[in-house]
One Martini backbone bead per residue (centre of mass of N, CA, C, O) as a GRO file, in nm:
protein
  354
    1MET     BB    1   0.854  -6.770   7.086
    2GLU     BB    2   0.801  -6.447   7.111
    3ALA     BB    3   0.606  -6.269   6.914
    4ASN     BB    4   0.612  -5.962   7.082
    5PRO     BB    5   0.842  -5.830   7.241
    6THR     BB    6   0.938  -5.691   7.552
    7ILE     BB    7   1.046  -5.419   7.764
    8ASP     BB    8   1.177  -5.220   7.953
    9MET     BB    9   1.170  -4.914   8.014
   10ARG     BB   10   1.332  -4.669   7.887
   11ASP     BB   11   1.551  -4.441   7.932
   12GLY     BB   12   1.339  -4.152   7.924
   13GLU     BB   13   1.047  -4.343   7.862
   14GLU     BB   14   0.881  -4.314   8.114
   15LEU     BB   15   0.603  -4.367   8.281
   16ASP     BB   16   0.361  -4.246   8.495
   17LEU     BB   17   0.222  -4.475   8.697
   18ILE     BB   18   0.029  -4.324   8.882
   19LYS     BB   19  -0.122  -4.178   8.658
   20LEU     BB   20  -0.194  -4.422   8.481
   21TYR     BB   21  -0.376  -4.582   8.678
   22SER     BB   22  -0.586  -4.359   8.712
   23VAL     BB   23  -0.662  -4.309   8.415
   24MET     BB   24  -0.749  -4.599   8.338
   25ARG     BB   25  -0.992  -4.616   8.536
   26LYS     BB   26  -1.149  -4.378   8.398
   27ILE     BB   27  -1.169  -4.495   8.112
   28ILE     BB   28  -1.180  -4.809   8.249
   29PRO     BB   29  -1.370  -4.919   8.500
   30SER     BB   30  -1.346  -5.247   8.459
   31LEU     BB   31  -1.083  -5.250   8.569
   32SER     BB   32  -0.854  -5.483   8.730
   33GLY     BB   33  -0.606  -5.440   8.915
   34HIS     BB   34  -0.248  -5.450   8.872
   35PRO     BB   35  -0.045  -5.329   8.645
   36SER     BB   36   0.179  -5.376   8.387
   37VAL     BB   37   0.475  -5.222   8.223
   38ARG     BB   38   0.575  -5.218   7.881
   39GLN     BB   39   0.801  -5.210   7.600
   40TYR     BB   40   0.835  -5.155   7.270
   41PRO     BB   41   1.131  -5.162   7.076
   42SER     BB   42   1.015  -5.081   6.826
   43GLY     BB   43   1.080  -4.822   6.664
   44ALA     BB   44   1.173  -4.452   6.607
   45SER     BB   45   0.928  -4.283   6.727
   46ASN     BB   46   0.685  -4.371   6.844
   47LEU     BB   47   0.545  -4.491   7.146
   48THR     BB   48   0.512  -4.832   7.291
   49TYR     BB   49   0.278  -4.989   7.519
   50LEU     BB   50   0.216  -5.244   7.769
   51ILE     BB   51  -0.090  -5.307   7.941
   52SER     BB   52  -0.119  -5.537   8.215
   53TYR     BB   53  -0.377  -5.723   8.308
   54PRO     BB   54  -0.514  -6.005   8.430
   55ASP     BB   55  -0.770  -5.971   8.184
   56ARG     BB   56  -0.593  -5.740   8.015
   57GLU     BB   57  -0.468  -5.591   7.709
   58ILE     BB   58  -0.302  -5.274   7.644
   59VAL     BB   59  -0.232  -5.018   7.411
   60LEU     BB   60   0.011  -4.748   7.407
   61ARG     BB   61   0.032  -4.424   7.243
   62ARG     BB   62   0.313  -4.192   7.195
   63PRO     BB   63   0.513  -3.957   7.177
   64PRO     BB   64   0.805  -3.838   7.187
   65PHE     BB   65   1.048  -3.714   7.346
   66GLY     BB   66   1.094  -3.398   7.293
   67GLN     BB   67   1.159  -3.258   7.010
   68LYS     BB   68   0.910  -3.182   6.752
   69ALA     BB   69   0.748  -3.191   6.480
   70ALA     BB   70   0.453  -3.040   6.434
   71SER     BB   71   0.335  -3.278   6.212
   72ALA     BB   72   0.432  -3.499   6.390
   73HIS     BB   73   0.322  -3.766   6.585
   74SER     BB   74   0.009  -3.814   6.539
   75MET     BB   75  -0.245  -3.934   6.727
   76SER     BB   76  -0.504  -3.838   6.593
   77ARG     BB   77  -0.444  -3.955   6.320
   78GLU     BB   78  -0.429  -4.249   6.398
   79TYR     BB   79  -0.705  -4.271   6.531
   80ARG     BB   80  -0.886  -4.187   6.296
   81VAL     BB   81  -0.804  -4.401   6.086
   82LEU     BB   82  -0.864  -4.652   6.257
   83ALA     BB   83  -1.163  -4.590   6.307
   84GLY     BB   84  -1.242  -4.583   6.001
   85LEU     BB   85  -1.131  -4.886   5.927
   86ASN     BB   86  -1.334  -5.019   6.081
   87GLY     BB   87  -1.453  -5.294   5.883
   88LEU     BB   88  -1.270  -5.233   5.602
   89TYR     BB   89  -0.982  -5.297   5.749
   90LYS     BB   90  -0.886  -5.581   5.912
   91SER     BB   91  -0.577  -5.463   5.987
   92ALA     BB   92  -0.703  -5.274   6.194
   93PRO     BB   93  -0.686  -5.170   6.489
   94LYS     BB   94  -0.860  -5.138   6.785
   95THR     BB   95  -1.002  -4.874   6.933
   96ILE     BB   96  -1.064  -4.673   7.248
   97PHE     BB   97  -0.873  -4.402   7.302
   98TYR     BB   98  -0.851  -4.030   7.307
   99THR     BB   99  -0.604  -3.759   7.388
  100ASP     BB  100  -0.492  -3.402   7.428
  101ASP     BB  101  -0.446  -3.418   7.736
  102GLU     BB  102  -0.140  -3.347   7.894
  103SER     BB  103  -0.215  -3.371   8.204
  104LEU     BB  104  -0.225  -3.678   8.233
  105LEU     BB  105   0.076  -3.785   8.070
  106GLY     BB  106   0.233  -3.533   7.902
  107SER     BB  107   0.050  -3.626   7.652
  108GLU     BB  108  -0.065  -3.745   7.399
  109PHE     BB  109  -0.301  -4.028   7.348
  110TYR     BB  110  -0.359  -4.386   7.289
  111LEU     BB  111  -0.587  -4.662   7.270
  112MET     BB  112  -0.556  -5.024   7.217
  113GLU     BB  113  -0.587  -5.326   7.115
  114LYS     BB  114  -0.443  -5.618   7.136
  115VAL     BB  115  -0.238  -5.796   6.904
  116GLU     BB  116  -0.184  -6.116   6.792
  117GLY     BB  117   0.161  -6.145   6.689
  118VAL     BB  118   0.411  -6.105   6.428
  119LEU     BB  119   0.726  -5.941   6.399
  120VAL     BB  120   0.937  -5.880   6.146
  121LYS     BB  121   1.262  -5.827   6.122
  122LYS     BB  122   1.569  -5.908   6.004
  123GLU     BB  123   1.449  -6.199   6.048
  124PHE     BB  124   1.332  -6.501   6.014
  125PRO     BB  125   1.185  -6.737   6.164
  126GLU     BB  126   1.302  -7.056   6.203
  127GLY     BB  127   1.018  -7.207   6.247
  128TRP     BB  128   0.909  -7.163   5.949
  129LYS     BB  129   1.089  -7.284   5.718
  130PHE     BB  130   1.168  -7.121   5.479
  131ASN     BB  131   1.153  -7.081   5.144
  132ASP     BB  132   1.168  -6.921   4.852
  133ALA     BB  133   0.859  -6.933   4.799
  134ASP     BB  134   0.770  -6.826   5.071
  135ARG     BB  135   0.907  -6.552   5.051
  136TYR     BB  136   0.763  -6.458   4.801
  137LYS     BB  137   0.477  -6.477   4.916
  138PHE     BB  138   0.519  -6.284   5.148
  139CYS     BB  139   0.554  -6.034   4.976
  140GLN     BB  140   0.272  -6.040   4.848
  141VAL     BB  141   0.115  -6.018   5.113
  142ILE     BB  142   0.223  -5.745   5.199
  143PHE     BB  143   0.150  -5.581   4.933
  144ASP     BB  144  -0.151  -5.636   4.938
  145LYS     BB  145  -0.205  -5.436   5.175
  146LEU     BB  146  -0.126  -5.183   5.017
  147ILE     BB  147  -0.318  -5.219   4.782
  148GLU     BB  148  -0.580  -5.227   4.945
  149LEU     BB  149  -0.550  -4.942   5.054
  150HIS     BB  150  -0.527  -4.789   4.770
  151LEU     BB  151  -0.831  -4.914   4.688
  152LEU     BB  152  -0.986  -4.787   4.897
  153ASP     BB  153  -1.282  -4.647   5.028
  154TYR     BB  154  -1.248  -4.354   5.202
  155GLU     BB  155  -1.538  -4.252   5.214
  156ALA     BB  156  -1.659  -4.502   5.366
  157ALA     BB  157  -1.453  -4.426   5.620
  158GLY     BB  158  -1.479  -4.108   5.670
  159LEU     BB  159  -1.202  -3.983   5.486
  160GLY     BB  160  -1.261  -3.741   5.279
  161ASN     BB  161  -1.124  -3.512   5.506
  162PHE     BB  162  -0.820  -3.642   5.523
  163GLY     BB  163  -0.721  -3.403   5.393
  164LYS     BB  164  -0.522  -3.296   5.092
  165PRO     BB  165  -0.456  -3.428   4.787
  166VAL     BB  166  -0.410  -3.163   4.681
  167GLY     BB  167  -0.067  -3.106   4.691
  168TYR     BB  168   0.088  -3.345   4.828
  169ALA     BB  169   0.364  -3.358   4.690
  170ARG     BB  170   0.458  -3.075   4.759
  171ARG     BB  171   0.433  -3.099   5.070
  172GLN     BB  172   0.637  -3.324   5.098
  173ILE     BB  173   0.888  -3.195   4.980
  174MET     BB  174   0.893  -2.934   5.144
  175GLY     BB  175   0.875  -3.065   5.423
  176TRP     BB  176   1.129  -3.246   5.417
  177ASN     BB  177   1.330  -3.022   5.352
  178ARG     BB  178   1.273  -2.857   5.607
  179ARG     BB  179   1.336  -3.081   5.815
  180TYR     BB  180   1.627  -3.120   5.740
  181LEU     BB  181   1.734  -2.836   5.809
  182ALA     BB  182   1.627  -2.851   6.115
  183SER     BB  183   1.833  -3.130   6.160
  184LEU     BB  184   2.109  -3.036   6.130
  185THR     BB  185   2.453  -3.129   6.127
  186GLU     BB  186   2.790  -3.085   6.091
  187ASP     BB  187   2.830  -3.408   5.987
  188VAL     BB  188   2.609  -3.332   5.759
  189PRO     BB  189   2.493  -3.285   5.470
  190ASP     BB  190   2.257  -3.076   5.285
  191PHE     BB  191   2.164  -3.158   4.996
  192GLN     BB  192   2.070  -2.931   4.784
  193ASP     BB  193   2.062  -3.084   4.512
  194VAL     BB  194   1.835  -3.274   4.592
  195ARG     BB  195   1.620  -3.073   4.677
  196ASP     BB  196   1.607  -2.922   4.411
  197TRP     BB  197   1.534  -3.160   4.226
  198LEU     BB  198   1.265  -3.226   4.360
  199GLU     BB  199   1.125  -2.946   4.325
  200SER     BB  200   1.157  -2.948   4.000
  201ARG     BB  201   0.975  -3.256   3.992
  202ILE     BB  202   0.700  -3.202   4.061
  203PRO     BB  203   0.404  -3.319   4.003
  204ASN     BB  204   0.105  -3.200   3.856
  205SER     BB  205   0.011  -3.505   3.860
  206ILE     BB  206  -0.179  -3.797   3.950
  207SER     BB  207  -0.291  -4.131   3.918
  208ALA     BB  208  -0.395  -4.114   4.224
  209ARG     BB  209  -0.622  -4.136   4.508
  210SER     BB  210  -0.525  -4.213   4.849
  211LEU     BB  211  -0.477  -4.403   5.117
  212VAL     BB  212  -0.195  -4.348   5.317
  213HIS     BB  213   0.039  -4.453   5.539
  214GLY     BB  214   0.381  -4.353   5.522
  215ASP     BB  215   0.525  -4.649   5.672
  216PHE     BB  216   0.567  -4.905   5.489
  217ARG     BB  217   0.657  -5.225   5.641
  218ILE     BB  218   0.729  -5.516   5.773
  219ASP     BB  219   0.757  -5.404   6.089
  220ASN     BB  220   0.434  -5.298   6.040
  221VAL     BB  221   0.358  -5.612   6.009
  222MET     BB  222   0.125  -5.839   6.134
  223VAL     BB  223   0.126  -6.187   6.196
  224ASP     BB  224   0.028  -6.483   6.241
  225THR     BB  225   0.144  -6.725   6.458
  226LYS     BB  226   0.033  -6.975   6.252
  227ASP     BB  227   0.010  -6.764   5.985
  228PRO     BB  228   0.233  -6.582   5.787
  229PHE     BB  229  -0.008  -6.524   5.548
  230ASN     BB  230  -0.160  -6.359   5.787
  231VAL     BB  231  -0.276  -6.046   5.832
  232VAL     BB  232  -0.362  -5.874   6.148
  233ALA     BB  233  -0.165  -5.605   6.121
  234VAL     BB  234  -0.135  -5.250   6.084
  235LEU     BB  235   0.107  -5.019   6.176
  236ASP     BB  236   0.182  -4.701   6.209
  237TRP     BB  237  -0.027  -4.410   6.128
  238GLU     BB  238   0.108  -4.111   6.161
  239MET     BB  239   0.129  -4.057   5.816
  240ALA     BB  240  -0.143  -4.048   5.732
  241ALA     BB  241  -0.330  -3.996   5.417
  242LEU     BB  242  -0.424  -3.804   5.140
  243GLY     BB  243  -0.278  -3.928   4.827
  244ASP     BB  244   0.007  -4.057   4.680
  245PRO     BB  245   0.072  -4.389   4.629
  246LEU     BB  246   0.367  -4.367   4.507
  247MET     BB  247   0.493  -4.253   4.762
  248ASP     BB  248   0.428  -4.497   4.940
  249LEU     BB  249   0.592  -4.698   4.773
  250ALA     BB  250   0.863  -4.552   4.793
  251ASN     BB  251   0.889  -4.576   5.096
  252ALA     BB  252   0.898  -4.884   5.104
  253LEU     BB  253   1.149  -4.926   4.904
  254ALA     BB  254   1.365  -4.776   5.076
  255TYR     BB  255   1.378  -5.044   5.271
  256TRP     BB  256   1.459  -5.228   5.011
  257PHE     BB  257   1.720  -5.441   5.040
  258HIS     BB  258   1.988  -5.589   4.885
  259ASP     BB  259   2.265  -5.800   4.863
  260ASP     BB  260   2.388  -5.589   4.618
  261ASP     BB  261   2.407  -5.358   4.782
  262PRO     BB  262   2.547  -5.126   4.939
  263ASN     BB  263   2.677  -5.139   5.255
  264GLU     BB  264   2.581  -4.856   5.353
  265LEU     BB  265   2.280  -4.929   5.301
  266ARG     BB  266   2.259  -5.208   5.458
  267ALA     BB  267   2.287  -5.072   5.744
  268MET     BB  268   1.960  -4.992   5.725
  269LYS     BB  269   1.854  -5.261   5.782
  270ASN     BB  270   1.506  -5.391   5.905
  271GLN     BB  271   1.474  -5.628   5.687
  272PRO     BB  272   1.442  -5.940   5.486
  273SER     BB  273   1.492  -5.839   5.171
  274ASP     BB  274   1.779  -6.018   5.122
  275ALA     BB  275   1.658  -6.279   5.100
  276SER     BB  276   1.603  -6.563   4.975
  277GLY     BB  277   1.333  -6.507   4.735
  278MET     BB  278   1.293  -6.227   4.733
  279MET     BB  279   1.178  -5.960   4.607
  280ARG     BB  280   1.234  -5.731   4.379
  281ARG     BB  281   1.180  -5.416   4.307
  282ASN     BB  282   1.082  -5.467   4.011
  283GLU     BB  283   0.868  -5.685   4.101
  284ILE     BB  284   0.700  -5.503   4.276
  285LEU     BB  285   0.620  -5.297   4.062
  286GLU     BB  286   0.482  -5.495   3.871
  287TYR     BB  287   0.275  -5.601   4.076
  288TYR     BB  288   0.142  -5.335   4.159
  289PHE     BB  289   0.049  -5.230   3.875
  290SER     BB  290  -0.116  -5.488   3.800
  291ARG     BB  291  -0.321  -5.450   4.050
  292THR     BB  292  -0.396  -5.123   4.019
  293GLY     BB  293  -0.345  -4.962   3.730
  294PHE     BB  294  -0.136  -4.780   3.765
  295GLU     BB  295   0.062  -4.490   3.656
  296THR     BB  296   0.408  -4.418   3.537
  297THR     BB  297   0.674  -4.175   3.410
  298ASN     BB  298   0.817  -4.094   3.722
  299TRP     BB  299   0.999  -4.287   3.908
  300ASP     BB  300   1.255  -4.131   3.968
  301PHE     BB  301   1.130  -3.932   4.162
  302TYR     BB  302   1.020  -4.138   4.371
  303GLU     BB  303   1.283  -4.275   4.444
  304VAL     BB  304   1.433  -4.026   4.556
  305TYR     BB  305   1.225  -3.952   4.762
  306GLY     BB  306   1.232  -4.212   4.938
  307TYR     BB  307   1.531  -4.183   5.025
  308PHE     BB  308   1.523  -3.891   5.137
  309ARG     BB  309   1.314  -3.934   5.351
  310LEU     BB  310   1.488  -4.137   5.509
  311ALA     BB  311   1.712  -3.936   5.567
  312VAL     BB  312   1.546  -3.744   5.736
  313ILE     BB  313   1.461  -3.938   5.956
  314SER     BB  314   1.745  -4.009   6.046
  315GLN     BB  315   1.832  -3.715   6.115
  316GLN     BB  316   1.617  -3.659   6.334
  317LEU     BB  317   1.722  -3.884   6.525
  318TYR     BB  318   2.012  -3.782   6.545
  319TYR     BB  319   1.944  -3.504   6.659
  320ARG     BB  320   1.823  -3.605   6.922
  321PHE     BB  321   2.082  -3.744   7.019
  322VAL     BB  322   2.284  -3.505   7.012
  323ASN     BB  323   2.063  -3.329   7.198
  324LYS     BB  324   1.954  -3.519   7.433
  325GLN     BB  325   1.642  -3.628   7.374
  326THR     BB  326   1.789  -3.913   7.361
  327LYS     BB  327   1.922  -4.253   7.467
  328ASP     BB  328   1.906  -4.409   7.212
  329PRO     BB  329   2.160  -4.598   7.062
  330ARG     BB  330   2.056  -4.636   6.769
  331PHE     BB  331   2.097  -4.317   6.680
  332ALA     BB  332   2.410  -4.279   6.648
  333LYS     BB  333   2.414  -4.389   6.322
  334TYR     BB  334   2.208  -4.196   6.155
  335GLY     BB  335   2.398  -3.994   6.020
  336LYS     BB  336   2.533  -4.187   5.827
  337GLY     BB  337   2.276  -4.283   5.695
  338ALA     BB  338   2.198  -4.003   5.577
  339SER     BB  339   2.447  -3.974   5.402
  340HIS     BB  340   2.416  -4.227   5.226
  341LEU     BB  341   2.132  -4.159   5.115
  342GLY     BB  342   2.209  -3.895   4.979
  343ARG     BB  343   2.425  -4.018   4.787
  344HIS     BB  344   2.226  -4.203   4.646
  345CYS     BB  345   2.059  -3.979   4.525
  346GLN     BB  346   2.284  -3.861   4.353
  347MET     BB  347   2.324  -4.119   4.181
  348LEU     BB  348   2.038  -4.126   4.063
  349ILE     BB  349   2.046  -3.852   3.927
  350ASN     BB  350   2.291  -3.903   3.744
  351ARG     BB  351   2.156  -4.138   3.593
  352VAL     BB  352   1.928  -3.970   3.468
  353SER     BB  353   2.126  -3.757   3.316
  354ILE     BB  354   2.269  -3.962   3.106
   0.00000   0.00000   0.00000
């Protein structure tokens, strides 16, 4: 099994190889030989490429092609947080270089060292021979990394001014609502009732201020090729900020589908959270709060937020597909996914109101 397979660069997402080879030699003069370039297929937002030289492999990250939300897909944000976490959060990949000079490769980008490891996608590798106890332990290992991040001393990482934690919840709700409207298509509801409900219930205070990942899920966590209970890297930090850790937890649980969830929601499954032995959402909540000491009396708000945020992300990707800003066929079904997630939010709101 190839630990983290790559593919040929997707149609419409090719790097300019002539420019790339020249730029790489200027950035890292010690590089020798002629590299090959492949693309990592996972991820639905920023693009990730593997640049392989005879004696060194380097990963390049850049924003997607086409129209992008002004505050999304920030390479500088990813680079800064990873550089700050170096030495304090051992699962942060080591950075090499960042530039916002779009004349070099057509966009901002950054380089980081390749990490050897396995990304778990929709199913666990058969070779692991996991039983129910192994899968339960795996869940704990994964969420331990989120807990570690939320308890980290971000001041010690030089990230004390990495955004403004005060008002974070309001900025998140208003921002995601605004982005949803900006990406609407005729075949997807506007879910104004959900957006209004969220705006009316923004918490006045939060239980803690933490460095938040913004998109924490199993397929953004890389584990050791020989020890699946050892996390070697947490990836995709483009939405990292200082803010409410419970919103980060809600984001993660929005991806966490069970085998008894509605089929239309399970269609959005991108990780094996429904496998036998995996922790249930309520078990994760209990585990998280017992380890962090954080408190909330308002989880209904966070739960709806998490699902609606995922609806917005799905709709943004669908919008790009509809408007031919990407040819990635995965995004063709994301409009239906956004609709299902929005209706799920309506169901959760109705349940709270009863």
